[in-house]
C-alpha positions as a printed Julia matrix, in Angstrom:
407×3 Matrix{Float64}:
  -2.47  -12.28  -29.44
   0.28  -10.81  -27.25
   1.28   -8.31  -29.95
  -2.27   -6.96  -30.03
  -2.44   -6.96  -26.26
   0.87   -5.12  -26.1
  -0.41   -2.38  -28.4
  -3.62   -2.1   -26.41
  -1.65   -2.0   -23.18
   0.61    0.8   -24.47
  -2.49    2.82  -25.38
  -4.08    2.13  -21.99
  -0.83    2.98  -20.23
  -0.7     6.34  -22.0
  -4.32    6.84  -21.04
  -3.45    6.08  -17.43
  -0.54    8.53  -17.5
  -2.85   11.17  -18.97
  -5.37   10.56  -16.22
  -2.64   10.79  -13.59
  -1.59   14.11  -15.02
  -4.98   15.68  -15.68
  -7.46   14.23  -13.21
  -6.69   16.03   -9.96
  -9.33   14.24   -7.97
  -8.88   10.58   -8.84
 -10.89    8.53   -6.34
  -7.88    7.14   -4.53
  -6.32   10.56   -4.2
  -9.47   12.42   -3.14
  -9.69   13.89    0.32
 -12.24   11.38    1.58
 -11.22    8.3    -0.43
 -10.28    6.24    2.62
 -13.6     6.76    4.39
 -15.46    6.13    1.13
 -13.53    2.9     0.59
 -14.27    1.52    4.05
 -17.93    2.5     3.79
 -18.25    0.85    0.37
 -17.29   -2.49    1.92
 -19.85   -2.36    4.72
 -22.35   -4.68    2.99
 -19.75   -7.34    2.13
 -20.43   -9.58    5.12
 -22.22  -12.59    6.54
 -23.3   -13.33   10.09
 -22.25  -16.94    9.52
 -18.67  -16.29    8.4
 -17.02  -16.55   11.8
 -18.38  -20.07   12.23
 -18.16  -20.99    8.54
 -14.42  -20.33    8.15
 -12.09  -22.28   10.42
  -8.44  -21.28   10.13
  -5.32  -23.03   11.35
  -2.1   -21.01   11.47
   0.9   -22.37    9.56
   3.24  -19.35    9.76
   2.79  -16.26   11.91
   5.78  -13.91   11.81
   6.46  -11.44   14.59
   5.07   -7.97   14.01
   3.89   -4.94   15.94
   0.22   -4.53   16.96
  -2.62   -3.39   14.68
  -3.08    0.37   14.28
  -5.79    2.62   12.86
  -4.91    5.1    10.1
  -8.12    7.06   10.78
  -9.52    9.37    8.12
  -6.36    9.48    6.06
  -5.22    7.7     2.93
  -1.93    6.72    4.53
  -2.34    2.93    4.39
   0.9     2.7     2.41
   2.79    4.38    5.25
   1.14    2.34    8.0
   1.73   -0.98    6.27
   5.13    0.1     4.97
   6.37    1.14    8.4
   4.93   -2.01    9.94
   6.93   -3.91    7.32
  10.09   -2.01    8.33
   9.39   -2.78   12.0
   9.14   -6.48   11.15
  12.4    -6.27    9.21
  14.07   -4.88   12.31
  12.68   -7.77   14.37
  13.9   -10.23   11.74
  17.38   -8.71   12.11
  17.32   -9.32   15.86
  16.65   -5.72   16.81
  14.31   -4.53   19.54
  10.81   -3.73   18.17
  10.25    0.0    17.58
   6.95    1.75   16.95
   7.8     4.03   14.01
   6.0     7.23   13.06
   3.83    6.65   10.0
   2.9    10.31    9.75
   6.52   11.45    9.72
   7.03    9.26    6.66
   3.84   10.62    5.09
   4.87   14.2     5.83
   8.23   13.69    4.1
   6.47   12.15    1.13
   4.11   15.14    0.88
   7.12   17.45    0.63
   8.65   15.44   -2.21
   5.28   15.08   -3.93
   4.73   18.85   -3.66
   8.01   19.44   -5.48
   6.86   17.25   -8.36
   3.36   18.75   -8.3
   4.79   22.24   -8.78
   7.29   21.06  -11.41
   4.4    19.47  -13.31
   2.34   22.67  -13.03
  -0.32   20.78  -11.08
  -0.7    18.03  -13.67
  -0.17   15.31  -11.08
  -2.47   13.49   -8.71
  -2.53   15.08   -5.25
  -3.67   13.61   -1.95
  -2.69   11.27    0.87
  -1.87    8.32   -1.38
   1.52    6.76   -1.94
   3.35    3.5    -2.59
   5.58    1.16   -0.61
   8.68    2.45   -2.36
   7.87    5.88   -0.88
   8.38    4.47    2.63
  11.88    3.15    1.94
  12.8     6.17   -0.19
  11.81    8.54    2.63
  13.77    6.38    5.07
  16.87    6.99    2.93
  16.35   10.71    2.42
  14.77   11.91    5.67
  15.36    9.14    8.17
  12.61    8.17   10.58
  11.26    8.83   14.07
   9.69    6.81   16.87
   5.92    7.29   16.94
   6.0     9.02   20.33
   8.36   11.64   18.92
   6.01   12.44   16.05
   2.36   11.4    16.3
   1.12   13.92   13.73
  -1.82   14.7    16.01
  -1.18   18.41   16.32
  -4.7    19.68   15.66
  -6.86   18.39   18.5
  -7.96   14.95   17.26
  -7.23   11.47   18.61
  -6.91    9.92   15.14
  -5.75   11.21   11.76
  -8.24   13.5    10.01
  -6.53   14.92    6.97
  -9.41   16.42    5.0
  -8.87   20.05    6.04
  -5.1    19.79    5.85
  -5.08   18.3     2.36
  -7.58   20.86    1.11
  -5.35   23.61    2.47
  -2.2    22.08    0.97
  -3.7    21.58   -2.47
  -5.26   25.04   -2.5
  -1.94   26.55   -1.58
  -0.05   24.62   -4.25
  -2.6    25.48   -6.93
  -2.32   29.14   -6.0
   1.46   28.96   -6.23
   1.25   27.33   -9.65
  -1.11   30.02  -10.97
   1.65   32.42   -9.93
   0.15   35.84  -10.52
   3.57   37.38   -9.91
   4.78   35.82  -13.15
   7.88   34.29  -11.59
   8.09   31.51   -9.02
  10.12   32.35   -5.92
  11.96   29.93   -3.66
   9.71   30.84   -0.75
   6.85   28.51   -1.67
   8.45   25.34   -0.26
   9.25   26.78    3.21
   5.7    28.14    3.27
   4.32   24.69    2.37
   6.41   23.07    5.1
   5.12   25.65    7.59
   1.57   24.48    6.85
   2.62   20.89    7.54
   4.19   22.09   10.79
   0.92   23.7    11.79
  -1.22   20.64   11.15
   1.16   17.8    11.96
   3.71   19.42   14.25
   7.31   20.49   13.79
   9.91   17.82   13.32
  12.38   17.56   16.22
  15.9    18.24   15.08
  17.22   16.05   17.91
  15.57   13.7    20.38
  16.47   11.08   22.94
  15.72    7.39   22.56
  16.71    4.99   25.33
  19.1     7.55   26.76
  20.93    8.4    23.53
  20.55   11.48   21.36
  19.55   11.07   17.71
  18.43   12.98   14.65
  15.89   11.35   12.29
  18.73   10.33    9.97
  21.02    8.93   12.67
  18.06    7.06   14.18
  17.39    5.46   10.79
  21.03    4.53   10.35
  21.92    3.37   13.84
  18.65    1.99   15.21
  16.65    0.89   12.16
  19.7    -0.06   10.11
  17.92   -0.5     6.77
  17.84    1.26    3.41
  15.94    1.09    0.12
  18.79   -1.01   -1.32
  17.69   -3.9     0.9
  14.29   -4.19   -0.78
  12.63   -4.86   -4.1
   9.16   -4.04   -5.41
   7.48   -6.53   -7.77
   4.42   -6.36   -9.97
   2.92   -8.48  -12.76
   2.02   -6.79  -16.05
   1.49   -9.49  -18.66
   2.18   -7.41  -21.75
   5.36   -5.8   -20.51
   8.73   -7.59  -20.71
   9.06  -10.24  -18.04
  11.88  -10.16  -15.49
  12.76   -6.58  -16.27
  12.05   -3.27  -14.55
   8.95   -1.62  -16.04
   6.96    1.52  -15.34
   4.33    1.06  -12.62
   1.21    2.78  -14.06
  -0.99    3.7   -11.07
  -2.11    7.23  -10.1
  -0.34    7.3    -6.73
   3.03    6.49   -8.3
   3.73   10.22   -8.15
   7.5     9.81   -8.58
   7.13    7.58  -11.67
   8.94    4.57  -10.19
   9.54    1.23  -11.88
   8.85   -2.25  -10.51
  10.38   -5.62  -11.37
   7.93   -7.49  -13.59
   7.12  -11.15  -12.9
   4.44  -13.66  -13.93
   1.25  -13.95  -11.93
   2.19  -17.24  -10.27
   5.58  -15.8    -9.36
   3.83  -13.34   -7.04
   2.56  -16.05   -4.72
   5.67  -18.2    -5.13
   7.75  -15.23   -3.98
   5.46  -14.51   -1.02
   5.46  -18.18    0.02
   9.25  -18.31   -0.07
   9.65  -15.03    1.8
   7.31  -16.15    4.59
   9.1   -19.48    4.96
  12.39  -17.58    5.25
  10.93  -15.36    7.96
  10.26  -12.2     5.91
   6.94  -10.37    5.85
   5.7    -8.76    2.62
   4.19   -5.35    1.86
   1.03   -5.91   -0.21
  -0.58   -3.22   -2.41
  -3.91   -4.37   -3.82
  -7.49   -3.78   -4.92
  -9.97   -4.25   -2.07
 -13.04   -2.8    -3.78
 -14.45   -6.17   -4.88
 -17.72   -7.66   -3.62
 -15.77  -10.76   -2.6
 -13.52   -8.81   -0.23
 -15.06   -8.64    3.25
 -13.41   -6.38    5.79
 -16.1    -7.18    8.37
 -15.56  -10.94    8.1
 -11.84  -10.69    7.41
 -11.81  -12.9     4.31
 -11.16  -12.37    0.6
 -11.25  -14.85   -2.28
 -12.19  -15.05   -5.98
 -15.46  -16.96   -6.56
 -15.82  -19.03   -9.72
 -18.77  -16.93  -10.88
 -18.75  -13.17  -11.42
 -20.77  -11.31   -8.79
 -23.01   -9.83  -11.51
 -23.98  -13.34  -12.6
 -24.79  -14.63   -9.11
 -28.31  -15.25   -7.88
 -29.6   -13.4    -4.84
 -29.07  -16.56   -2.76
 -25.47  -16.95   -3.97
 -24.7   -13.36   -3.1
 -26.25  -13.72    0.34
 -24.22  -16.84    1.07
 -20.96  -15.55   -0.4
 -19.16  -15.3     2.95
 -20.94  -18.12    4.77
 -18.12  -20.62    4.2
 -15.18  -21.38    1.83
 -16.08  -21.48   -1.88
 -14.47  -22.86   -5.02
 -12.32  -20.29   -6.78
 -11.49  -19.14  -10.27
  -8.14  -20.1   -11.76
  -6.14  -16.9   -12.26
  -4.09  -16.52  -15.44
  -1.78  -13.74  -16.61
  -4.37  -12.79  -19.24
  -7.25  -12.63  -16.74
  -5.22  -10.5   -14.36
  -4.14   -8.16  -17.16
  -7.68   -7.71  -18.41
  -8.84   -6.64  -14.95
  -5.95   -4.19  -14.66
  -6.62   -2.71  -18.09
 -10.37   -2.27  -17.71
 -10.06   -0.66  -14.24
 -11.75   -3.5   -12.35
  -8.41   -3.83  -10.58
  -7.4    -0.5    -9.07
  -4.7     0.55   -6.62
  -6.84    0.85   -3.49
  -4.98   -0.14   -0.4
  -1.73   -1.24    1.22
  -1.38   -3.94    3.9
   1.23   -6.33    5.29
   1.31  -10.09    4.76
   2.55  -11.55    8.04
   1.75  -15.25    7.81
   0.08  -18.26    6.27
  -2.95  -20.31    7.35
  -5.25  -23.0     6.02
  -9.02  -23.43    6.25
 -10.92  -26.56    7.23
 -10.58  -27.86    3.66
  -6.81  -27.45    3.55
  -6.79  -24.37    1.28
  -4.05  -21.87    2.11
  -4.67  -18.21    2.92
  -2.27  -15.39    3.68
  -2.64  -13.75    7.08
  -2.83  -10.02    6.39
  -2.36   -7.18    8.86
  -4.57   -4.19    8.09
  -4.54   -0.63    9.47
  -8.27   -0.05   10.01
  -8.34   -0.84   13.7
  -9.46   -4.1    15.28
 -13.23   -4.1    14.74
 -13.7    -7.08   12.46
 -14.11  -10.82   12.98
 -10.35  -11.37   13.27
  -9.4    -8.33   15.35
  -7.97   -6.34   12.45
  -6.51   -9.19   10.4
  -7.72  -10.79    7.16
  -7.37  -14.2     5.56
  -6.79  -13.84    1.82
  -6.54  -16.65   -0.72
  -3.66  -17.01   -3.13
  -6.06  -16.62   -6.05
  -7.12  -13.21   -4.71
  -3.5   -12.13   -4.32
  -2.67  -13.28   -7.84
  -5.69  -11.51   -9.3
  -5.82   -8.24   -7.38
  -2.26   -7.4    -6.31
  -0.87   -4.21   -7.78
   2.61   -4.58   -6.23
   4.52   -6.23   -3.41
   7.58   -5.12   -1.47
   9.99   -7.51    0.22
  13.55   -7.94    1.35
  15.77   -9.13   -1.49
  16.97  -11.94    0.79
  13.43  -13.3     0.75
  13.43  -13.91   -3.0
  13.54  -17.46   -4.38
  16.86  -18.2    -6.08
  15.3   -18.51   -9.55
  13.84  -14.99   -9.32
  16.93  -13.49   -7.68
  19.13  -14.78  -10.5
  16.93  -13.09  -13.1
  17.18   -9.77  -11.31
  20.98   -9.92  -11.31
  21.13  -10.45  -15.08
């Protein structure tokens, strides 16, 4: 069974890599993917949900306020930087509002280098992964939000459609290279476009009376690096407790994640929360049983396609029985594209409903206009089923998982 699955998975993985390379407008890398995603969830709601779900907080870790990523696919940077902010708080540091768009800008520069090296055979757009946040922290440092808002083109929120169209058009023109030989001038020209849309990066700035550069601010104020963190995923037909390739389109730098079993994902999150560590959560939110409006997500026993009209209408009225998630079920959804890499958020706590079932408290970056003022309550079954990857501090790992990583 697993041998066959492994062969199928290898074929599907190669197919995924081919799609990453050749499909330049994958949905989650398209210019309007974020707006399309939010709009697609608009019907997933019930007027009775706010009264039907009663939550009691068990753990609620300190974190900075909800933000709104606007019309940009920068969820990974918003949630990733919020995660870094919480790590600073955990370390006893003063809370800092970090610049999400500075991180995104740095990522676009590195992605552009790979895009040109691959002759355009790489997904392009706003998208990224949690490891991009910590990698950019290492390479470029970071800035306080007020030093780099990214709002350099007359809007109050991010609107990246024009900028990304300009960037991709420029890169594609460079790759076509009618001169026959690529010069070194293309990267400074690309960065100049970013300067125009997002603003120039300050070489030096003052924070609380002291002068910093982005790198010294990261080192002296933030005090964290990529070595402090680990990214986990669960791919049933890849070797367990080893680093494996993470096959999603926005993994533009071809990173690897540490592979664990499906139940390990929630065991790790539970342990991290109890130890005071938040968790970066990359996941699929495109399901009919994910409600942004009501702020709840779970996995009903019955497939949505098999539900009656009444069952669909009452889906978010109150807590429902859930499907048991297995490694095989999760893998099937990943392989057949019913689980896709849609969105990044931050798990900041744990709660229980009126029946005693536990839910993770999730901080989103779509503003505060839902039933829980920007937060969601997500069941463990949903996290097991639809997670693509999680990022956490290595100190938040359970001992049994940490030992396997050190082998």
